[in-house]
C-alpha positions as CSV (number, residue, x, y, z in Angstrom):
1,X,-83.6,-87.1,98.7
2,X,-84.1,-88.1,95.0
3,X,-85.7,-85.7,92.6
4,X,-88.7,-88.1,92.1
5,X,-89.4,-88.1,95.8
6,X,-89.1,-84.3,96.0
7,X,-91.5,-84.1,93.0
8,X,-94.2,-86.2,94.6
9,X,-93.9,-84.2,97.8
10,X,-94.3,-80.9,95.9
11,X,-97.3,-82.4,93.9
12,X,-99.1,-83.1,97.2
13,X,-98.3,-79.5,98.3
14,X,-99.8,-78.3,95.0
15,X,-103.0,-80.3,95.5
16,X,-103.4,-79.2,99.1
17,X,-102.8,-75.5,98.1
18,X,-105.5,-75.7,95.3
19,X,-108.0,-77.3,97.7
20,X,-107.3,-74.5,100.3
21,X,-107.7,-71.8,97.6
22,X,-111.0,-73.4,96.5
23,X,-112.3,-73.5,100.1
24,X,-111.4,-69.8,100.4
25,X,-113.3,-69.0,97.2
26,X,-110.2,-67.7,95.6
27,X,-110.4,-70.2,92.7
28,X,-113.3,-72.3,91.5
29,X,-113.5,-75.0,88.8
30,X,-116.3,-77.1,87.4
31,X,-114.7,-80.5,88.3
32,X,-111.4,-82.0,89.2
33,X,-110.9,-83.7,85.8
34,X,-111.0,-80.3,84.0
35,X,-108.1,-79.0,86.0
36,X,-106.2,-82.3,86.0
37,X,-106.5,-82.5,82.2
38,X,-105.2,-78.9,81.8
39,X,-102.2,-79.6,84.0
40,X,-101.3,-83.0,82.5
41,X,-99.1,-81.7,79.6
42,X,-97.4,-79.3,81.9
43,X,-96.7,-82.1,84.3
44,X,-95.3,-84.4,81.7
45,X,-93.0,-81.7,80.3
46,X,-91.5,-81.0,83.7
47,X,-91.1,-84.7,84.6
48,X,-89.2,-85.2,81.3
49,X,-86.9,-82.3,82.1
50,X,-86.4,-83.8,85.6
51,X,-85.4,-87.2,84.2
52,X,-82.9,-85.7,81.8
53,X,-80.9,-83.9,84.5
54,X,-81.2,-86.5,87.3
55,X,-77.8,-87.8,88.3
56,X,-76.0,-85.2,86.3
57,X,-73.9,-82.2,87.2
58,X,-77.0,-80.1,86.7
59,X,-79.2,-82.2,89.0
60,X,-80.5,-79.0,90.7
61,X,-82.6,-78.4,87.6
62,X,-84.5,-81.7,88.4
63,X,-85.5,-80.2,91.8
64,X,-86.3,-76.8,90.2
65,X,-88.9,-78.4,87.9
66,X,-91.0,-79.5,90.9
67,X,-91.0,-75.9,92.2
68,X,-92.0,-74.7,88.8
69,X,-94.9,-77.3,88.8
70,X,-96.3,-75.9,92.0
71,X,-95.9,-72.2,91.0
72,X,-97.4,-72.9,87.5
73,X,-100.3,-74.9,88.9
74,X,-101.3,-72.1,91.3
75,X,-100.9,-69.5,88.6
76,X,-103.1,-71.5,86.2
77,X,-105.8,-71.9,88.9
78,X,-105.9,-68.2,89.8
79,X,-105.2,-66.5,86.5
80,X,-106.9,-68.5,83.6
81,X,-110.3,-69.2,82.3
82,X,-110.0,-72.9,83.2
83,X,-111.1,-72.3,86.8
84,X,-114.2,-70.3,85.8
85,X,-117.5,-72.0,86.2
86,X,-118.7,-70.6,82.9
87,X,-115.7,-71.6,80.9
88,X,-116.3,-73.6,77.8
89,X,-114.3,-72.5,74.7
90,X,-116.6,-74.3,72.3
91,X,-119.9,-73.0,73.6
92,X,-121.7,-69.6,73.8
93,X,-121.4,-67.9,77.2
94,X,-123.2,-65.1,78.8
95,X,-122.1,-62.5,81.4
96,X,-124.8,-60.6,83.4
97,X,-124.0,-57.7,85.6
98,X,-127.0,-56.7,87.8
99,X,-126.0,-55.6,91.3
100,X,-128.6,-55.4,94.0
101,X,-127.5,-51.9,95.2
102,X,-128.8,-48.9,93.4
103,X,-126.8,-47.4,90.6
104,X,-127.3,-44.0,89.1
105,X,-124.5,-44.1,86.4
106,X,-122.8,-46.8,84.5
107,X,-119.2,-46.1,83.3
108,X,-118.2,-48.8,80.8
109,X,-114.8,-49.3,79.1
110,X,-114.5,-51.8,76.3
111,X,-111.2,-53.0,74.9
112,X,-111.4,-55.3,71.9
113,X,-108.8,-55.6,69.2
114,X,-109.2,-57.3,65.8
115,X,-112.8,-58.4,66.6
116,X,-116.4,-57.5,66.3
117,X,-118.2,-55.4,68.9
118,X,-122.0,-55.1,68.7
119,X,-124.3,-53.1,71.0
120,X,-127.8,-53.5,69.6
121,X,-130.6,-53.2,72.2
122,X,-131.2,-52.2,75.8
123,X,-131.8,-54.6,78.7
124,X,-133.3,-54.6,82.2
125,X,-129.9,-55.3,83.8
126,X,-126.9,-53.0,83.9
127,X,-125.0,-55.1,81.4
128,X,-125.5,-58.3,79.5
129,X,-122.7,-59.8,77.3
130,X,-122.9,-62.7,75.0
131,X,-119.7,-64.4,73.7
132,X,-120.1,-67.1,71.0
133,X,-118.1,-70.3,70.7
134,X,-114.4,-69.9,70.1
135,X,-114.4,-66.4,71.6
136,X,-112.7,-66.2,75.0
137,X,-114.7,-64.5,77.6
138,X,-113.1,-61.1,78.2
139,X,-111.5,-60.1,81.4
140,X,-114.3,-58.4,83.4
141,X,-113.8,-56.0,86.3
142,X,-116.5,-54.1,88.2
143,X,-116.4,-51.5,90.9
144,X,-119.4,-49.7,92.6
145,X,-118.7,-46.5,94.5
146,X,-121.1,-43.8,95.5
147,X,-123.9,-45.3,93.3
148,X,-121.6,-45.2,90.2
149,X,-120.8,-48.6,88.6
150,X,-117.5,-48.8,86.7
151,X,-117.0,-51.9,84.5
152,X,-114.1,-52.9,82.2
153,X,-114.1,-55.6,79.5
154,X,-110.8,-56.4,77.8
155,X,-109.7,-59.0,75.3
156,X,-108.2,-62.2,76.7
157,X,-105.5,-64.2,74.8
158,X,-106.7,-67.3,73.1
159,X,-104.9,-70.0,75.0
160,X,-104.2,-72.0,78.1
161,X,-101.5,-71.7,80.8
162,X,-101.7,-67.9,80.7
163,X,-101.0,-67.8,77.0
164,X,-97.9,-70.1,76.9
165,X,-100.0,-72.6,74.8
166,X,-102.3,-70.8,72.5
167,X,-105.3,-72.0,70.5
168,X,-105.6,-69.9,67.3
169,X,-108.7,-69.9,65.1
170,X,-109.6,-67.9,62.1
171,X,-112.7,-66.5,63.9
172,X,-112.3,-63.0,65.4
173,X,-113.6,-62.2,68.9
174,X,-117.3,-61.5,68.7
175,X,-118.8,-59.5,71.5
176,X,-122.6,-58.8,71.8
177,X,-123.4,-56.3,74.6
178,X,-126.6,-54.8,76.0
179,X,-126.8,-51.9,78.4
180,X,-129.5,-50.7,80.8
181,X,-132.5,-48.9,79.3
182,X,-132.8,-46.7,82.3
183,X,-129.4,-46.0,83.8
184,X,-127.3,-43.3,82.1
185,X,-124.2,-44.6,80.3
186,X,-120.7,-43.3,79.8
187,X,-119.1,-45.6,77.2
188,X,-115.5,-45.8,76.1
189,X,-114.5,-48.2,73.3
190,X,-111.0,-49.1,72.1
191,X,-110.8,-51.5,69.1
192,X,-108.0,-51.3,66.5
193,X,-108.7,-53.5,63.4
194,X,-112.2,-54.1,64.6
195,X,-115.8,-53.8,63.4
196,X,-117.6,-51.6,66.0
197,X,-121.4,-51.3,65.7
198,X,-123.1,-49.2,68.5
199,X,-126.8,-48.8,68.3
200,X,-127.5,-46.6,71.2
201,X,-130.8,-45.0,70.1
202,X,-132.7,-46.7,72.9
203,X,-130.0,-46.5,75.6
204,X,-129.5,-43.3,77.7
205,X,-125.9,-42.7,76.5
206,X,-124.5,-39.5,78.0
207,X,-120.9,-39.7,76.7
208,X,-119.3,-41.9,74.0
209,X,-115.6,-42.1,73.2
210,X,-114.3,-44.4,70.4
211,X,-110.6,-44.9,69.7
212,X,-110.0,-47.4,66.9
213,X,-107.5,-47.3,64.1
214,X,-108.0,-49.3,60.8
215,X,-111.6,-50.0,61.9
216,X,-115.1,-49.8,60.7
217,X,-117.1,-47.7,63.2
218,X,-120.9,-47.4,63.0
219,X,-122.7,-45.3,65.7
220,X,-126.3,-44.5,66.1
221,X,-127.2,-42.4,69.1
222,X,-130.6,-41.4,70.6
223,X,-132.1,-38.4,72.3
224,X,-132.8,-39.9,75.7
225,X,-130.2,-37.6,77.4
226,X,-130.4,-33.8,77.1
227,X,-126.7,-33.5,76.4
228,X,-124.7,-36.2,74.5
229,X,-120.9,-35.8,74.0
230,X,-119.3,-38.0,71.3
231,X,-115.6,-38.2,70.5
232,X,-114.2,-40.4,67.7
233,X,-110.6,-41.1,66.9
234,X,-109.5,-43.6,64.3
235,X,-106.6,-43.2,61.8
236,X,-107.5,-44.9,58.5
237,X,-110.9,-45.9,59.8
238,X,-114.3,-45.8,58.2
239,X,-116.9,-43.8,60.3
240,X,-120.6,-43.8,60.0
241,X,-122.3,-41.6,62.6
242,X,-126.1,-41.0,62.7
243,X,-128.0,-38.8,65.1
244,X,-131.8,-38.3,65.6
245,X,-133.4,-35.7,63.3
246,X,-134.9,-33.7,66.2
247,X,-131.6,-33.2,68.0
248,X,-129.4,-30.1,67.9
249,X,-126.0,-30.9,66.4
250,X,-122.6,-29.4,67.1
251,X,-119.5,-30.7,65.2
252,X,-115.9,-29.8,66.0
253,X,-112.5,-31.1,65.1
254,X,-109.7,-30.6,62.5
255,X,-111.3,-32.9,59.9
256,X,-114.9,-31.8,60.1
257,X,-115.6,-30.4,56.7
258,X,-115.1,-33.7,54.9
259,X,-117.7,-35.3,57.2
260,X,-120.6,-32.9,57.1
261,X,-121.1,-32.5,53.4
262,X,-124.9,-32.3,52.6
263,X,-125.8,-31.1,56.1
264,X,-127.2,-27.7,56.7
265,X,-124.8,-26.6,59.4
266,X,-123.5,-23.1,60.2
267,X,-119.8,-22.4,60.5
268,X,-118.9,-20.4,63.6
269,X,-115.1,-20.0,63.9
270,X,-114.5,-23.6,62.6
271,X,-117.3,-25.1,64.8
272,X,-120.4,-26.2,62.9
273,X,-124.0,-25.9,64.4
274,X,-127.3,-27.1,63.2
275,X,-130.2,-24.6,63.0
276,X,-132.0,-24.2,66.4
277,X,-129.1,-25.9,68.3
278,X,-129.5,-23.7,71.4
279,X,-133.2,-24.5,71.8
280,X,-133.1,-28.2,71.0
281,X,-134.2,-30.6,73.8
282,X,-131.3,-32.9,73.0
283,X,-127.9,-31.4,72.1
284,X,-125.3,-33.7,70.6
285,X,-121.7,-32.5,70.6
286,X,-119.4,-34.4,68.2
287,X,-115.6,-34.1,68.1
288,X,-113.8,-35.8,65.3
289,X,-110.1,-36.3,66.1
290,X,-108.7,-38.1,63.1
291,X,-108.3,-38.1,59.4
292,X,-110.6,-41.0,58.6
293,X,-110.4,-43.1,55.5
294,X,-114.1,-42.2,55.0
295,X,-116.6,-40.3,57.1
296,X,-120.4,-40.2,56.9
297,X,-122.2,-38.0,59.4
298,X,-126.0,-37.6,59.1
299,X,-129.5,-38.0,60.5
300,X,-131.5,-41.2,60.6
301,X,-135.1,-41.2,59.7
302,X,-136.9,-38.3,58.1
303,X,-135.5,-34.9,59.2
304,X,-138.4,-32.5,59.8
């Protein structure tokens, strides 16, 4: 059997496998030309390698290229954005998470590096994300158990073929997210070298954790939950944290004193409290874990 004959046989196996996976709803693509165009460079490279080693002492490599073609084609179909119905690298895309079953708590984990993350307003759904042109849609996972929804959004490499061929632009990833106005939120954000802007004053945020080095972090929280726990960690980051004027404020951590200048807080064994903390309808507990490049903690609006 010649390597060329073996190649065409394996190519038919690949096409049949992809059709089977599509019928089983394991993969999906907008049209055949999309997948064919994405596979064409991969196919040409492997055919070139096959021709080089045909009728040589290393002819087994010619047969191996056909096996690589099948494995790579299946991997591409299952693991990359090219098989997603909403994939278009040059257009704005939207992700909506709105399950039909009831949810009493949303746990969200956001992982973005060297990008821009903005949370600016509430929505009627659990989560709505918008990703402008040239920003790859993040990997998105969701699990619902015992009325608690857990979602994870993480950065995806800018490229095709699982990152073997990359498309680099000067534009950072730009994520715009909205969370439910009624379902309590536990939010965790990771974002080194990023600009993170979280306007949560109209979102019932219960806990917030931000870990981001060399970043610019701006957080504005509201008083929709009776207890709000905030933890921020970011070496060499700039932090701007604003809380509602009617809330009770508790601030803890090894680098607190540089962040609370100008605030009328009482020192109790290294933990600082605002007047009337115990009787406040909304208590906000802030833990600052890092030595920030700069830190500004204050109230927004007019403090009574």
